[in-house]
C-alpha positions as CSV (number, residue, x, y, z in Angstrom):
1,M,-9.4,41.0,22.0
2,I,-5.9,41.7,20.4
3,D,-4.4,40.5,23.6
4,A,-6.4,37.2,23.4
5,F,-5.3,36.6,19.7
6,F,-1.7,37.5,20.6
7,W,-1.4,34.9,23.4
8,A,-3.4,32.3,21.4
9,G,-1.0,32.8,18.4
10,I,2.0,32.5,20.7
11,L,0.7,29.2,22.1
12,I,-0.1,27.9,18.6
13,I,3.4,28.6,17.5
14,V,4.8,26.9,20.6
15,A,2.6,23.9,19.9
16,I,3.8,23.7,16.3
17,G,7.4,24.0,17.4
18,L,7.0,21.3,20.0
19,L,5.5,19.0,17.4
20,A,8.4,19.7,15.0
21,L,10.8,18.8,17.8
22,E,8.8,15.6,18.4
23,L,9.8,14.5,14.9
24,V,13.5,14.9,15.6
25,I,13.8,14.2,19.4
26,P,12.5,10.9,20.7
27,S,10.6,12.0,23.8
28,G,8.1,9.1,24.1
29,G,5.2,11.5,23.5
30,V,6.1,14.1,26.1
31,L,6.6,16.8,23.6
32,S,3.3,15.9,21.8
33,A,1.5,16.1,25.1
34,L,3.0,19.5,25.8
35,A,2.0,20.6,22.2
36,F,-1.6,19.4,22.9
37,L,-1.7,21.4,26.1
38,A,-0.4,24.5,24.3
39,L,-3.2,24.1,21.7
40,V,-5.8,23.8,24.5
41,G,-4.2,26.8,26.2
42,S,-4.5,28.8,22.9
43,V,-8.2,28.1,22.7
44,V,-8.7,29.0,26.4
45,A,-6.7,32.3,25.9
46,A,-8.8,33.1,22.8
47,F,-12.1,32.5,24.6
48,T,-11.0,35.0,27.3
49,G,-11.3,37.7,24.6
50,G,-14.8,36.6,23.6
51,V,-16.8,33.9,21.8
52,V,-15.9,35.0,18.3
53,P,-12.1,35.0,18.8
54,G,-12.4,31.7,20.7
55,M,-14.3,30.0,17.9
56,I,-11.8,31.3,15.3
57,V,-8.9,29.9,17.2
58,L,-10.8,26.6,17.9
59,V,-11.5,26.2,14.1
60,A,-7.9,27.1,13.3
61,N,-6.6,24.5,15.8
62,V,-9.0,21.8,14.5
63,V,-8.5,22.4,10.7
64,L,-5.4,24.4,10.0
65,V,-2.9,22.9,12.5
66,P,-3.4,19.3,11.3
67,M,-3.2,20.4,7.7
68,L,0.1,22.2,8.5
69,I,1.5,19.2,10.3
70,L,0.6,16.9,7.4
71,A,2.2,19.3,4.9
72,A,5.3,19.5,7.1
73,V,5.6,15.7,7.4
74,K,5.1,15.3,3.7
75,W,7.8,17.9,2.7
76,W,10.2,17.2,5.5
77,P,12.2,14.5,3.6
78,Y,12.8,17.0,0.7
79,T,14.4,19.7,2.8
80,P,18.2,19.9,3.3
81,I,17.9,18.9,6.9
82,G,15.3,16.2,6.2
83,R,17.6,14.6,3.6
84,M,20.3,14.3,6.3
85,V,17.9,12.9,8.9
86,V,15.6,10.6,6.8
87,L,17.0,7.4,5.4
88,H,17.1,7.2,1.6
89,V,15.5,4.2,0.0
90,P,17.7,2.8,-2.7
91,D,16.2,2.8,-6.3
92,S,16.9,-0.8,-6.9
93,E,18.3,-3.8,-5.1
94,D,21.5,-3.6,-7.1
95,D,22.3,-0.3,-5.4
96,V,22.8,-2.2,-2.1
97,L,24.6,-5.3,-3.3
98,P,28.4,-5.5,-3.1
99,D,30.4,-5.1,-6.2
100,T,32.8,-8.0,-5.4
101,P,34.4,-10.3,-7.9
102,A,32.3,-13.2,-6.6
103,F,29.0,-11.3,-7.1
104,R,30.1,-10.2,-10.6
105,E,30.9,-13.8,-11.4
106,L,27.4,-14.8,-10.3
107,R,25.9,-12.1,-12.5
108,E,27.8,-13.5,-15.5
109,L,26.0,-16.8,-15.1
110,V,22.6,-15.4,-16.2
111,G,21.6,-17.2,-19.4
112,R,24.1,-20.0,-19.0
113,R,23.0,-23.6,-19.1
114,G,23.9,-26.5,-16.8
115,V,22.6,-29.7,-15.2
116,A,20.9,-30.2,-11.9
117,K,23.3,-32.1,-9.6
118,T,20.6,-32.9,-7.0
119,K,16.8,-32.9,-7.0
120,M,15.6,-29.3,-6.6
121,L,12.5,-29.0,-4.4
122,P,13.0,-25.9,-4.9
123,S,16.6,-25.6,-3.8
124,G,19.6,-27.8,-4.6
125,A,22.9,-28.0,-6.4
126,V,23.6,-27.4,-10.1
127,V,26.6,-27.8,-12.2
128,I,27.4,-24.9,-14.6
129,D,30.6,-24.9,-16.7
130,G,32.0,-27.7,-14.5
131,R,31.5,-25.8,-11.2
132,T,28.9,-26.7,-8.6
133,Y,26.6,-23.9,-7.3
134,D,23.7,-23.8,-4.8
135,A,20.6,-22.7,-6.7
136,V,16.8,-22.3,-6.4
137,S,14.3,-23.3,-9.0
138,D,11.8,-20.7,-10.1
139,G,8.9,-22.7,-8.5
140,V,8.9,-26.1,-10.2
141,A,10.6,-29.3,-9.1
142,I,13.7,-30.2,-11.2
143,D,15.0,-33.8,-11.3
144,H,18.6,-34.9,-10.9
145,G,20.4,-34.7,-14.2
146,Q,17.8,-32.4,-15.9
147,P,19.2,-29.5,-18.0
148,I,18.7,-26.1,-16.4
149,R,19.2,-22.5,-17.5
150,V,20.1,-19.6,-15.1
151,K,17.2,-17.3,-15.2
152,A,18.3,-14.6,-12.7
153,I,20.5,-13.7,-9.8
154,R,18.7,-12.2,-6.7
155,T,21.1,-11.1,-4.1
156,N,23.4,-14.1,-3.7
157,R,20.9,-16.6,-5.0
158,I,21.0,-18.3,-8.4
159,I,17.5,-18.8,-9.8
160,V,17.3,-21.6,-12.4
161,T,14.5,-22.9,-14.7
162,P,14.4,-26.3,-16.4
163,V,14.9,-26.5,-20.1
164,A,14.1,-29.2,-22.6
165,A,16.9,-31.6,-23.2
166,N,16.9,-30.9,-27.0
167,A,16.5,-27.2,-26.7
168,P,19.1,-25.4,-28.8
169,V,21.8,-23.5,-27.0
170,L,21.8,-19.9,-28.1
171,P,24.9,-17.7,-27.9
172,A,24.6,-14.9,-25.2
173,G,22.7,-11.9,-26.5
174,T,20.6,-13.8,-29.0
175,D,17.0,-12.8,-29.1
176,M,14.4,-15.6,-29.3
177,L,12.2,-13.4,-31.4
178,D,14.7,-13.2,-34.2
179,R,14.3,-16.9,-34.9
180,P,11.7,-18.4,-37.3
181,A,8.7,-20.1,-35.7
182,E,9.6,-23.4,-37.4
183,E,12.7,-23.8,-35.2
184,F,10.5,-24.1,-32.1
185,G,8.9,-27.3,-33.3
186,L,5.4,-25.8,-33.4
187,G,2.8,-27.3,-35.6
188,S,1.0,-25.3,-38.2
189,L,-0.1,-21.9,-37.0
190,E,-2.9,-21.8,-39.5
191,D,-6.5,-22.2,-38.4
192,P,-7.1,-25.7,-37.0
193,P,-9.3,-28.1,-39.0
194,V,-13.0,-28.0,-38.0
C-alpha cells in the first residue's frame, strides 16, 4: 500500500510539474496531455494497492489538483518570476503615451476655446488660438463657425464640445461652482407658480 501511494504521489508531482511547464513553454498542449496521462497513471498505481488508496488518489486528483492549479495561476503574476514573465497592465492610459513637446502642447489645450473651421460630424477641423487642429466632437454635430471648447485629450485626439456664443470665457482654473446662479441666466429657482 505504501508503494502504491509512493508511485501515485510521484506521478501527481510529475503531472503538476508538467502543467507548470505548460504555462511557460508553448508546447501546443503536449505537456498538458502528458500531465493528464501522469494523473491517470497515478490513479492506476494507487488502485494497485487497493480500492481505498485508489479512491483517495482519485478524489485528490479530481478535487485538490484543480484547486492547486487555479491557486498557482492566480498567484503566478505576483511571484518574482511571474512579474518578469507576465506583462504589466499600465494603471492609466497616460502611462503609455509619449511625453513629447507636441503631446504636452495638446494637453495644454484642455479648457481653451475656439471655433469650428469645418462642420464636425463628428470629426473636423477647429481653430484654437489661431492654429488649426483636427478634432472630434463629443457626440453632437457642430456647425461651421460655432464656438467650441476643448473638453479632453485622448491619446492624440482633441475632443471638443460646442458652447453658447454668449457664454463667458473663464480664466483657466476657475470653478463654475464658485459663480452665483444669476450669472447662468437661469430663471427663478423658487417653486414654479401653480
